[in-house]
C-alpha positions as CSV (number, residue, x, y, z in Angstrom):
1,X,-12.9,19.2,-79.3
2,X,-9.8,18.1,-81.1
3,X,-7.9,17.2,-77.9
4,X,-6.0,13.9,-77.4
5,X,-7.1,10.9,-75.5
6,X,-5.9,12.2,-72.1
7,X,-8.7,14.7,-72.0
8,X,-11.3,12.0,-72.6
9,X,-9.7,9.9,-70.0
10,X,-9.6,12.5,-67.3
11,X,-13.1,13.6,-67.9
12,X,-14.2,10.0,-67.7
13,X,-12.4,9.6,-64.4
14,X,-13.9,12.8,-63.0
15,X,-17.5,11.7,-63.9
16,X,-17.0,8.1,-62.9
17,X,-15.7,8.9,-59.4
18,X,-18.3,11.6,-58.8
19,X,-21.0,9.0,-59.6
20,X,-19.2,6.4,-57.4
21,X,-19.1,9.0,-54.6
22,X,-22.9,9.4,-54.8
23,X,-23.4,5.6,-54.8
24,X,-21.1,5.3,-51.8
25,X,-23.2,8.0,-50.0
26,X,-26.4,6.1,-50.7
27,X,-24.9,2.9,-49.3
28,X,-23.7,4.7,-46.1
29,X,-27.0,6.4,-45.7
30,X,-28.8,3.0,-45.9
31,X,-26.4,1.5,-43.4
32,X,-26.5,4.5,-41.0
33,X,-29.8,6.4,-41.6
34,X,-29.8,9.9,-40.2
35,X,-32.7,12.2,-39.3
36,X,-32.7,16.0,-39.0
37,X,-34.6,18.0,-36.4
38,X,-36.6,20.6,-38.4
39,X,-37.7,24.0,-37.1
40,X,-41.3,23.4,-38.0
41,X,-43.4,20.3,-38.4
42,X,-43.0,19.5,-42.1
43,X,-44.1,16.9,-44.6
44,X,-43.3,16.2,-48.2
45,X,-45.6,17.8,-50.8
46,X,-46.2,14.5,-52.5
47,X,-44.7,11.4,-51.0
48,X,-43.6,9.0,-53.8
49,X,-45.1,5.6,-53.5
50,X,-42.5,3.8,-55.6
51,X,-40.0,4.0,-58.4
52,X,-42.8,4.9,-60.9
53,X,-43.7,8.0,-58.9
54,X,-40.1,9.1,-58.7
55,X,-39.5,8.7,-62.4
56,X,-42.8,10.5,-63.1
57,X,-41.8,13.4,-60.9
58,X,-38.4,13.5,-62.6
59,X,-39.8,13.5,-66.1
60,X,-42.5,16.0,-65.4
61,X,-39.9,18.4,-63.9
62,X,-37.6,17.9,-66.9
63,X,-40.2,18.9,-69.5
64,X,-41.7,21.8,-67.5
65,X,-42.0,25.2,-69.2
66,X,-38.6,27.0,-68.6
67,X,-40.3,30.2,-67.4
68,X,-42.5,28.2,-65.0
69,X,-39.5,26.2,-63.8
70,X,-37.8,29.4,-62.8
71,X,-40.9,30.8,-61.2
72,X,-41.6,27.6,-59.2
73,X,-38.0,26.9,-58.3
74,X,-38.1,23.7,-60.3
75,X,-34.3,23.0,-60.1
76,X,-34.4,19.9,-62.3
77,X,-36.2,21.7,-65.1
78,X,-33.9,24.7,-64.8
79,X,-30.8,22.4,-65.1
80,X,-32.2,20.6,-68.1
81,X,-33.1,23.8,-70.0
82,X,-29.7,25.3,-69.0
83,X,-27.9,22.2,-70.5
84,X,-29.9,22.5,-73.7
85,X,-29.3,26.2,-73.9
86,X,-25.6,25.6,-73.4
87,X,-25.3,23.1,-76.3
88,X,-27.3,25.5,-78.5
89,X,-25.1,28.4,-77.6
90,X,-22.0,26.4,-78.3
91,X,-23.3,25.5,-81.8
92,X,-24.5,28.9,-83.0
93,X,-23.2,31.7,-80.7
94,X,-20.6,34.2,-81.8
95,X,-17.5,34.9,-79.7
96,X,-19.2,38.1,-78.5
97,X,-22.2,36.2,-77.3
98,X,-19.9,33.6,-75.6
99,X,-18.1,36.4,-73.8
100,X,-21.4,37.9,-72.7
101,X,-22.5,34.5,-71.3
102,X,-19.2,34.2,-69.5
103,X,-19.7,37.6,-67.9
104,X,-23.2,36.6,-66.9
105,X,-21.8,33.4,-65.3
106,X,-19.3,35.5,-63.3
107,X,-22.1,37.8,-62.2
108,X,-24.2,34.9,-61.0
109,X,-21.2,33.5,-59.1
110,X,-20.8,36.9,-57.4
111,X,-24.5,36.8,-56.4
112,X,-23.9,33.3,-55.0
113,X,-21.1,34.6,-52.8
114,X,-23.3,37.4,-51.6
115,X,-26.0,35.0,-50.6
116,X,-23.5,32.7,-48.8
117,X,-22.1,35.7,-46.9
118,X,-25.6,36.6,-45.7
119,X,-26.6,33.0,-45.0
120,X,-25.4,33.1,-41.3
121,X,-28.2,35.6,-40.4
122,X,-30.9,33.3,-41.7
123,X,-29.3,30.3,-40.2
124,X,-29.2,32.1,-36.8
125,X,-32.9,32.5,-37.0
126,X,-33.6,28.9,-37.9
127,X,-31.3,27.5,-35.2
128,X,-32.8,29.8,-32.6
129,X,-36.3,28.5,-33.4
130,X,-35.1,24.9,-33.5
131,X,-33.2,25.1,-30.2
132,X,-36.1,26.9,-28.5
133,X,-38.5,24.2,-29.4
134,X,-36.3,21.0,-29.4
135,X,-33.5,21.9,-27.0
136,X,-29.8,21.6,-27.3
137,X,-30.0,17.9,-28.0
138,X,-30.3,18.7,-31.7
139,X,-26.6,19.3,-31.9
140,X,-26.1,15.6,-31.1
141,X,-28.0,14.7,-34.2
142,X,-26.0,17.3,-36.2
143,X,-22.8,15.7,-34.9
144,X,-23.9,12.2,-36.1
145,X,-24.8,13.6,-39.5
146,X,-21.4,15.3,-39.7
147,X,-19.6,12.1,-38.7
148,X,-21.4,10.2,-41.5
149,X,-20.4,12.8,-44.0
150,X,-16.8,12.9,-43.0
151,X,-16.5,9.1,-42.8
152,X,-18.0,8.7,-46.3
153,X,-15.6,11.3,-47.7
154,X,-12.6,9.5,-46.0
155,X,-13.7,6.2,-47.5
156,X,-13.9,7.8,-50.9
157,X,-10.5,9.4,-50.6
158,X,-8.7,6.4,-49.1
159,X,-10.5,3.4,-50.6
160,X,-12.6,4.1,-53.7
161,X,-10.4,6.6,-55.5
162,X,-7.2,4.6,-54.9
163,X,-9.0,1.5,-56.3
164,X,-9.9,3.4,-59.5
165,X,-6.3,4.6,-59.9
166,X,-5.0,1.1,-59.3
167,X,-7.3,-0.3,-62.0
168,X,-6.0,2.4,-64.4
169,X,-2.3,2.1,-63.7
170,X,-1.9,-1.3,-62.1
171,X,0.6,0.1,-59.6
172,X,0.3,0.9,-55.9
173,X,-1.8,4.0,-55.9
174,X,-1.2,5.2,-52.4
175,X,2.1,7.1,-53.0
176,X,0.2,9.3,-55.5
177,X,-2.9,9.5,-53.3
178,X,-1.0,10.6,-50.2
179,X,1.1,13.1,-52.1
180,X,-2.0,14.7,-53.6
181,X,-3.7,14.8,-50.2
182,X,-0.7,16.3,-48.6
183,X,0.2,18.9,-51.2
184,X,-3.3,19.7,-52.5
185,X,-5.8,18.4,-50.0
186,X,-4.4,20.2,-46.9
187,X,-4.3,23.7,-48.6
188,X,-7.8,23.1,-49.9
189,X,-9.0,22.1,-46.5
190,X,-8.3,25.7,-45.2
191,X,-9.3,27.6,-48.3
192,X,-12.6,25.7,-48.7
193,X,-12.6,26.6,-52.5
194,X,-11.6,24.4,-55.3
195,X,-11.2,27.4,-57.6
196,X,-8.8,29.1,-55.1
197,X,-6.7,25.9,-55.0
198,X,-6.1,25.8,-58.8
199,X,-2.6,27.3,-58.5
200,X,-1.6,24.8,-55.9
201,X,-2.6,21.9,-58.1
202,X,-0.9,23.5,-61.1
203,X,2.3,23.7,-59.2
204,X,1.9,20.1,-58.0
205,X,1.5,18.8,-61.5
206,X,4.6,20.7,-62.6
207,X,6.6,19.1,-59.8
208,X,5.5,15.6,-61.1
209,X,6.6,16.4,-64.6
210,X,3.2,16.5,-66.3
211,X,2.5,18.1,-69.7
212,X,1.6,21.8,-69.0
213,X,-0.6,21.8,-72.1
214,X,-2.7,19.1,-70.5
215,X,-2.9,20.0,-66.9
216,X,-3.4,23.7,-67.5
217,X,-6.8,22.6,-68.9
218,X,-7.7,19.5,-66.9
219,X,-7.0,21.2,-63.4
220,X,-9.4,24.2,-63.9
221,X,-11.9,21.8,-65.5
222,X,-11.6,19.5,-62.5
223,X,-12.3,22.3,-60.1
224,X,-15.7,22.6,-61.8
225,X,-16.8,19.0,-62.6
226,X,-14.8,16.7,-60.3
227,X,-17.0,17.0,-57.2
228,X,-16.9,13.8,-55.3
229,X,-17.4,15.6,-51.9
230,X,-20.3,17.6,-53.3
231,X,-22.0,14.5,-54.6
232,X,-21.6,12.9,-51.1
233,X,-23.0,16.0,-49.4
234,X,-26.0,16.3,-51.7
235,X,-26.9,12.6,-51.5
236,X,-26.6,12.2,-47.7
237,X,-28.4,15.4,-46.9
238,X,-31.2,14.6,-49.2
239,X,-31.6,11.1,-47.8
240,X,-31.5,12.5,-44.3
241,X,-34.4,14.7,-45.2
242,X,-36.3,11.8,-46.7
243,X,-35.7,9.7,-43.6
244,X,-36.9,12.6,-41.4
245,X,-40.2,12.8,-43.3
246,X,-40.7,9.0,-43.3
247,X,-40.2,8.6,-47.1
248,X,-39.2,5.1,-48.1
249,X,-36.4,5.3,-50.7
250,X,-36.1,2.1,-52.9
251,X,-32.8,1.0,-54.4
252,X,-33.7,2.0,-57.9
253,X,-34.9,5.4,-56.7
254,X,-31.5,5.8,-54.8
255,X,-29.7,5.0,-58.1
256,X,-31.6,7.7,-59.8
257,X,-30.7,10.0,-56.9
258,X,-27.0,9.1,-57.4
259,X,-27.1,10.0,-61.1
260,X,-28.9,13.3,-60.3
261,X,-26.5,14.1,-57.4
262,X,-23.5,13.4,-59.7
263,X,-24.9,15.8,-62.4
264,X,-25.8,18.4,-59.7
265,X,-22.4,18.2,-58.2
266,X,-20.8,19.1,-61.6
267,X,-22.8,22.3,-61.5
268,X,-21.8,23.2,-57.9
269,X,-20.2,26.6,-57.6
270,X,-16.5,26.5,-56.7
271,X,-17.1,28.6,-53.6
272,X,-17.4,27.7,-49.9
273,X,-20.8,26.1,-49.3
274,X,-21.6,26.0,-53.0
275,X,-22.8,22.3,-53.0
276,X,-25.4,23.0,-50.3
277,X,-27.4,25.3,-52.6
278,X,-28.1,22.2,-54.9
279,X,-29.8,20.2,-52.1
280,X,-33.3,21.5,-52.9
281,X,-33.0,20.2,-56.5
282,X,-32.3,16.6,-55.2
283,X,-35.0,17.0,-52.6
284,X,-37.6,17.8,-55.2
285,X,-37.1,14.3,-56.7
286,X,-38.9,12.9,-53.6
287,X,-41.5,15.7,-53.5
288,X,-39.8,17.5,-50.6
289,X,-40.9,21.2,-50.7
290,X,-38.8,24.4,-50.5
291,X,-39.5,25.0,-46.8
292,X,-38.1,21.7,-45.8
293,X,-35.2,21.7,-48.3
294,X,-34.0,25.1,-47.2
295,X,-34.0,24.0,-43.5
296,X,-31.8,21.1,-44.6
297,X,-29.5,23.6,-46.3
298,X,-29.4,25.6,-43.1
299,X,-28.2,22.5,-41.2
300,X,-25.6,22.1,-43.9
301,X,-24.3,25.6,-43.2
302,X,-24.1,24.8,-39.5
303,X,-21.9,21.8,-39.9
304,X,-20.2,23.3,-43.0
305,X,-17.1,24.5,-41.2
306,X,-15.9,20.9,-41.1
307,X,-18.0,19.3,-43.8
308,X,-17.1,21.9,-46.5
309,X,-13.4,21.8,-45.6
310,X,-13.2,18.0,-45.9
311,X,-15.3,18.1,-49.1
312,X,-13.0,20.7,-50.7
313,X,-9.9,18.7,-49.7
314,X,-11.4,15.6,-51.3
315,X,-12.4,17.4,-54.5
316,X,-9.1,19.3,-55.0
317,X,-6.8,16.3,-54.2
318,X,-8.9,14.3,-56.8
319,X,-8.3,16.9,-59.4
320,X,-4.5,16.4,-59.1
321,X,-4.7,12.7,-58.7
322,X,-6.9,11.9,-61.7
323,X,-5.0,14.4,-63.9
324,X,-1.8,12.6,-63.0
325,X,-3.5,9.2,-63.6
326,X,-4.6,10.2,-67.1
327,X,-1.1,11.5,-67.9
328,X,0.6,8.3,-66.5
329,X,-1.8,6.1,-68.6
330,X,-0.5,7.9,-71.7
331,X,3.1,7.3,-70.5
332,X,2.4,3.6,-70.2
333,X,0.9,3.4,-73.6
334,X,4.0,5.1,-75.0
335,X,6.3,2.7,-73.1
336,X,7.7,5.5,-70.8
337,X,8.7,4.6,-67.2
338,X,6.6,6.0,-64.4
339,X,8.2,8.5,-62.0
340,X,10.5,7.1,-59.3
341,X,8.2,8.0,-56.4
342,X,5.4,5.8,-57.8
343,X,7.4,3.1,-59.5
344,X,9.7,2.2,-56.6
345,X,6.7,1.5,-54.4
346,X,5.3,-0.9,-56.9
347,X,8.4,-2.8,-58.0
348,X,10.6,-2.3,-55.0
349,X,13.9,-0.4,-54.9
350,X,16.6,-1.8,-57.2
């Protein structure tokens, strides 16, 4: 509240590109449908027959009793009640209560890290069962799924995001895109944590001469809500589960999934593998139960060494790129020239 137009612009860019990433993932999944070999014969709890069933499931999950939603692992209901509770806390809570909630959030994040650290033991058991029943050929399917994920993220990084930047600035976006990928994306690829890469992005913004009062807020915010790679992962893995179970996903239902994946991605934890834990929420939209959804999560952890690295690189480079775009849009409104590294590629060297 009370911040200038740049903050509205950068938040809009974060949300728009996260949604576009989910839409791109839907298109790629329809063009190259993938299936997953599951450890046990599984089926959806209730296979939706059309868009009406999908919307009915979504609405019923949203209005579920909050205690029942927690008990039944109704992720959509939990998310909705969490959003409402957050708005209410913002309106009425004291500073002491806000600090308490911040401490609770940190505690939950620590628990998430513990779960992720222990996940390899559970994955080992699932993979042993799957390999013993289906053979080593399952790794070919996993490789195809990984290839689809990485290809979609590369298209997002090299085509869709530059297009959005071009429409905002009307200059050649690739000098900015490649600089962000080089100086932010590569470190993020190895750290696999958007939160851990915040100092790198802050330093990059300082090198490009941005306003510290702006990027010191927008970069940490981006590490939380700018989750293009997470939206791609959630969408593709969910549709792979649907294809495996023979669930027909219509275009309108896929659009709803894109919106849900974009919102879910904004809630992904900024730790390695954080986006995978939101796959069950998206799977519940199509009546896919917990047993199947968690097997999909296990597959995500198997390919996560590459998938999560590329995902984090995309997310972190986007934080710096869209923060810079919002700042440069303000410069253009004020009649200030763009930096030389960007301007010379658009107008030619004088």
